[in-house]
Every structure is written in structure tokens, then in C-alpha cells.
C-alpha positions as CSV (number, residue, x, y, z in Angstrom):
1,M,-12.3,10.3,-7.1
2,L,-14.5,8.8,-4.4
3,K,-14.9,11.1,-1.4
4,G,-13.4,9.2,1.6
5,Q,-11.3,6.9,-0.6
6,F,-8.5,5.4,1.5
7,G,-4.9,5.4,0.2
8,F,-1.3,4.8,1.2
9,S,1.3,7.5,0.9
10,F,5.0,6.7,0.5
11,D,8.1,9.0,0.9
12,A,11.1,7.3,-0.7
13,S,13.4,9.8,0.9
14,R,12.5,8.4,4.3
15,C,12.5,4.7,3.6
16,S,15.5,2.8,4.9
17,G,14.5,-0.6,3.4
18,C,14.3,-2.2,6.8
19,M,11.4,-4.4,5.7
20,A,9.4,-3.9,8.9
21,C,6.3,-3.1,6.8
22,V,6.6,-6.5,5.0
23,V,7.0,-8.4,8.3
24,A,4.1,-6.6,9.9
25,C,1.9,-7.3,6.9
26,M,2.8,-11.0,6.9
27,D,2.2,-11.2,10.7
28,Q,-1.1,-9.3,10.5
29,N,-2.4,-11.6,7.7
30,D,-1.0,-14.9,9.2
31,M,1.2,-15.5,6.1
32,P,4.0,-18.1,6.0
33,E,7.5,-16.7,6.8
34,H,9.0,-17.4,3.4
35,G,5.8,-17.0,1.3
36,P,4.5,-14.0,-0.6
37,S,3.5,-10.8,1.2
38,F,0.9,-8.3,0.3
39,R,3.5,-5.6,0.7
40,R,6.9,-5.6,-1.2
41,V,10.0,-3.5,-0.8
42,T,12.2,-3.2,-3.9
43,C,15.7,-1.8,-3.9
44,F,17.1,0.4,-6.7
45,E,20.7,1.4,-7.0
46,R,21.5,4.9,-8.3
47,G,24.8,6.4,-9.3
48,E,28.3,5.0,-9.7
49,Y,31.1,4.2,-7.4
50,P,32.0,5.9,-5.1
51,E,28.7,7.8,-5.1
52,V,26.2,5.0,-5.1
53,R,22.8,5.5,-3.5
54,L,20.2,3.0,-2.6
55,L,16.5,3.9,-3.0
56,F,13.6,1.8,-1.8
57,L,10.1,1.5,-3.0
58,S,7.4,0.0,-0.7
59,M,4.3,-1.1,-2.5
60,A,1.0,-2.8,-1.8
61,C,-2.4,-2.8,-3.4
62,Q,-3.2,0.7,-4.7
63,H,-7.0,0.2,-4.3
64,C,-7.4,1.8,-7.7
65,G,-10.2,4.2,-8.3
66,D,-11.1,2.3,-11.4
67,A,-9.7,-1.1,-10.3
68,P,-9.0,-3.3,-13.4
69,C,-9.0,-6.4,-11.1
70,V,-12.6,-5.8,-10.1
71,M,-13.7,-5.2,-13.7
72,V,-12.2,-8.5,-14.9
73,C,-13.2,-10.8,-12.0
74,P,-15.8,-13.2,-13.5
75,T,-17.3,-14.3,-10.2
76,G,-17.5,-10.9,-8.3
77,A,-15.0,-12.1,-5.8
78,L,-13.5,-8.6,-6.0
79,S,-15.5,-5.5,-5.3
80,K,-15.0,-1.9,-4.5
81,S,-16.4,-0.5,-1.3
82,S,-18.6,2.5,-2.1
83,G,-17.9,3.9,1.4
84,N,-14.1,4.0,1.6
85,G,-12.9,2.6,-1.8
86,I,-11.2,-0.5,-0.4
87,V,-11.0,-3.2,-3.1
88,Q,-12.5,-6.1,-1.1
89,F,-12.1,-9.7,-1.7
90,D,-14.4,-12.7,-1.0
91,R,-12.4,-15.9,-1.0
92,D,-15.5,-18.0,-1.2
93,L,-16.3,-16.6,-4.7
94,C,-12.8,-17.0,-6.1
95,V,-12.2,-19.7,-8.6
96,G,-8.5,-19.1,-9.0
97,C,-8.7,-18.1,-12.7
98,H,-5.9,-15.5,-12.4
99,S,-7.8,-12.8,-14.4
100,C,-7.2,-10.3,-11.6
101,A,-3.4,-11.0,-11.7
102,L,-3.3,-10.4,-15.5
103,A,-5.2,-7.1,-15.1
104,C,-3.2,-5.7,-12.2
105,D,-0.3,-3.5,-13.2
106,F,1.2,-3.7,-9.7
107,G,1.4,-7.5,-9.3
108,V,-0.8,-7.3,-6.2
109,P,-2.9,-10.6,-6.3
110,Q,-1.1,-13.3,-4.4
111,F,-2.3,-16.9,-4.9
112,Q,-2.4,-19.2,-1.9
113,D,-1.7,-23.0,-1.8
114,D,-5.4,-23.7,-2.4
115,G,-5.2,-21.8,-5.8
116,K,-7.3,-18.9,-4.6
117,M,-6.2,-15.3,-4.6
118,N,-5.7,-13.0,-1.6
119,K,-4.6,-9.4,-1.3
120,C,-4.1,-6.3,0.8
121,D,-7.3,-4.9,2.3
122,F,-5.7,-2.0,4.2
123,C,-5.9,-4.2,7.3
124,Q,-9.6,-3.4,7.3
125,S,-10.2,-5.0,10.7
126,R,-7.7,-2.6,12.2
127,V,-9.0,0.5,10.2
128,E,-12.6,-0.3,11.4
129,H,-11.3,0.1,15.0
130,G,-9.6,3.4,14.2
131,L,-6.1,1.9,13.9
132,E,-3.6,2.3,11.1
133,P,-2.7,-0.6,8.8
134,A,0.0,-2.8,10.3
135,C,2.6,-1.7,7.7
136,V,2.1,2.0,8.5
137,R,2.0,1.4,12.2
138,V,5.5,-0.2,12.3
139,C,7.2,2.2,9.9
140,T,9.8,3.8,12.2
141,T,10.9,6.4,9.6
142,R,7.3,7.3,8.8
143,A,7.9,6.7,5.1
144,L,4.4,5.1,4.9
145,G,1.2,7.0,5.6
146,F,-2.5,6.1,5.5
147,G,-5.7,8.1,5.3
148,T,-8.2,9.4,2.9
149,L,-6.8,10.8,-0.4
150,E,-7.9,14.2,0.8
151,E,-6.0,13.9,4.0
152,L,-2.9,12.6,2.3
153,D,-3.0,15.5,-0.2
154,R,-3.3,18.0,2.6
155,R,-0.4,16.4,4.5
156,K,1.7,16.4,1.4
157,A,0.9,20.1,0.8
158,E,1.8,21.0,4.4
159,R,5.2,19.2,4.1
160,A,5.9,20.9,0.8
161,S,5.1,24.3,2.3
162,L,7.3,23.7,5.3
163,K,10.3,22.8,3.0
164,F,10.1,26.2,1.3
165,L,9.8,28.4,4.4
166,T,12.9,30.6,4.8
167,P,14.6,31.3,8.1
168,F,13.0,34.8,8.1
169,S,9.5,33.5,7.5
170,K,10.0,31.0,10.4
171,G,10.7,33.9,12.7
172,I,14.4,33.1,13.2
């Protein structure tokens, strides 16, 4: 694991399926209203009537440690930043061969009208200025998080330890 590798966190128990993250992504990246987004929210139904429950999954590029899309790109249009692990994309080098789409298990690469690929870059222009990615910023339930993998692991461990505190250990 790359030290300082950025990542997203997602807490399905908090997601309401409001799609604000998708809209923010599309707005940030100047994407057409009814076109593809770099972030997708999928709804899953669990249970049977009358106890049906909806679960939502919000996903974007995972910026994989060993990104298969980077490995198969014949032109070098995709590369992995050695500093923060962002899988970066250079549109000028893309030939639209779809190799990246075939290699990606998450369906991340989106092809534009000109045949070239585009993808999530963690809103790199925002992150470079100390801001959260647009999708994380607008998540009202805080189901989405962003940070280095070390920070995300630490936050997850803190949340887990708070869940297991008894009233006595909280001083109540």
C-alpha cells in the first residue's frame, strides 16, 4: 500500500440514496444532465413484505493499488500518481480502445461523445486546494468519506470502538 494513498470510504448504513453525490460529481465535472456520471448509486432490496429494506451502494473509481486499467492502457493515458495514488488520466493520449473498460472490475471508465475515456480523479483540483471531493462534500448523511487510507482506517477503528463502549465506560 502506497503511503499517502487517497481513498473513499462508504458507510451503507448511513446512505439514504438521495443521489446528491452523483449530481455533485456531474456538476463538478461539467457532465451532461442525462449522461454517465463518474459516481453511481445502486439500490438493493432486502427482505420480504412487510419487512423490506432498501440498501444503497455509492461507488466511483477505487484508484486501485495495482490498477488493472493502468496496466492495460497501450498509450499510457492512464497512470498512477506516486505521491497520492490517484489514477490519473491524460485525454490527449487516449485512443478510445476500451482496454481500460475491459480491465476494470468496477465499470469506472466512461466514454465521451468523442470516443475518449474519462473517469473520476477524486476531484483533484479541489483536493489540491485542501477541499474534499464534490461527492463527499455534499453527502448530508456523511456516508461518504475521503482521506488517505491510513486516515480512513483510523476513523473506522474509532467509530468501531465507540459502538462497543458500554454506558459504564462512557461515565454514565
